[in-house]
GUFINU-280040 format. One line per 2 residues: number of its first residue (from 1); their letters; for each residue x, y, z of N, C-alpha, C. Coordinates in steps of 0.05 Angstrom, whole numbers. Layout:
NUM = a = X,Y,Z,X,Y,Z,X,Y,Z ~ ...
//
This chain:
1 = mn = -701,298,-607,-679,285,-621,-654,285,-603 ~ -650,306,-588,-627,308,-570,-629,287,-548
3 = de = -653,283,-538,-658,263,-517,-651,235,-527 ~ -656,229,-552,-650,203,-563,-621,198,-563
5 = rk = -605,218,-569,-576,215,-569,-565,209,-541 ~ -576,223,-522,-568,219,-494,-575,191,-485
7 = dr = -598,181,-493,-606,153,-486,-587,133,-498 ~ -579,138,-523,-561,119,-536,-533,118,-524
9 = rk = -525,141,-513,-498,142,-501,-497,131,-473 ~ -520,127,-460,-520,116,-433,-511,87,-434
11 = ir = -494,79,-416,-485,52,-415,-501,37,-394 ~ -512,15,-402,-528,-1,-384,-512,-26,-378
13 = lt = -506,-30,-352,-490,-53,-344,-508,-73,-330 ~ -501,-98,-333,-516,-119,-319,-505,-121,-290
15 = ed = -519,-135,-273,-510,-139,-246,-483,-153,-245 ~ -479,-173,-262,-454,-187,-263,-431,-169,-271
17 = el = -436,-151,-290,-415,-133,-298,-408,-113,-276 ~ -429,-103,-262,-425,-85,-239,-409,-99,-217
19 = dy = -416,-124,-211,-402,-139,-190,-373,-143,-198 ~ -368,-148,-223,-340,-152,-233,-324,-126,-229
21 = ii = -336,-104,-236,-322,-78,-234,-317,-71,-204 ~ -337,-76,-188,-335,-70,-159,-313,-87,-146
23 = kg = -312,-113,-153,-291,-130,-142,-263,-121,-151 ~ -261,-112,-175,-235,-101,-185,-226,-77,-170
25 = vk = -245,-59,-165,-239,-34,-150,-232,-40,-121 ~ -246,-59,-109,-240,-67,-82,-212,-79,-80
27 = kq = -206,-96,-98,-180,-109,-98,-157,-88,-101 ~ -161,-69,-119,-141,-49,-124,-138,-31,-99
29 = al = -160,-24,-86,-159,-8,-62,-144,-23,-40 ~ -150,-48,-36,-137,-64,-15,-107,-67,-21
31 = de = -100,-71,-46,-72,-73,-54,-57,-48,-46 ~ -69,-25,-52,-56,1,-45,-53,4,-15
33 = iy = -74,-4,0,-72,-2,30,-50,-20,40 ~ -49,-45,31,-29,-63,40,-1,-53,32
35 = ae = 2,-41,9,28,-30,1,37,-8,20 ~ 18,10,28,25,31,47,32,20,74
37 = ig = 18,0,83,24,-13,109,52,-25,108 ~ 58,-39,86,84,-51,82,106,-31,82
39 = kg = 102,-8,69,123,12,68,128,23,97 ~ 107,27,112,110,37,139,124,17,157
41 = lv = 117,-8,153,130,-29,169,159,-32,163 ~ 166,-31,138,195,-33,130,210,-9,141
43 = kr = 198,15,139,211,39,149,217,36,179 ~ 197,27,194,201,24,223,222,2,230
45 = ll = 221,-20,215,241,-41,220,269,-32,214 ~ 273,-17,192,300,-7,185,309,13,206
47 = wl = 291,30,216,298,49,237,306,33,263 ~ 291,13,269,297,-3,293,324,-17,291
49 = fg = 330,-29,267,356,-42,263,379,-22,264 ~ 374,1,253,395,22,253,401,31,282
51 = ag = 380,35,297,383,44,325,397,21,341 ~ 389,-3,336,401,-26,350,430,-29,343
53 = gt = 437,-26,317,464,-28,308,482,-6,320 ~ 470,18,321,485,40,333,490,36,363
55 = gl = 470,26,376,473,20,405,493,-3,409 ~ 492,-23,392,512,-45,395,540,-35,390
57 = ma = 544,-18,370,571,-8,365,580,10,388 ~ 562,25,399,570,42,422,578,25,446
59 = yl = 563,4,451,569,-15,473,596,-29,469 ~ 600,-39,444,625,-53,439,649,-34,440
61 = sy = 645,-10,431,666,10,433,672,17,463 ~ 652,19,479,655,25,507,671,2,521
63 = kg = 665,-23,513,678,-46,525,706,-50,514 ~ 713,-36,493,740,-38,482,743,-59,460
65 = yv = 721,-71,450,723,-90,429,726,-77,401 ~ 717,-52,399,718,-38,374,732,-11,380
67 = r = 750,-4,362,764,22,367,753,43,349
//
């Protein structure tokens, strides 16, 4: 009798349902990867602009355009 309960609780999915679930998981994983790549890229670009701006201000200050 206990085996019958276990058999009733098992979920049987069709190939189409499995494919649908797998596609959803793949899409979610790729979205997370792209989000992490985007965060890293933004962080690097902001650092580059900050360093460039600091260098530009130092140069302009050296030339006497900025006090």
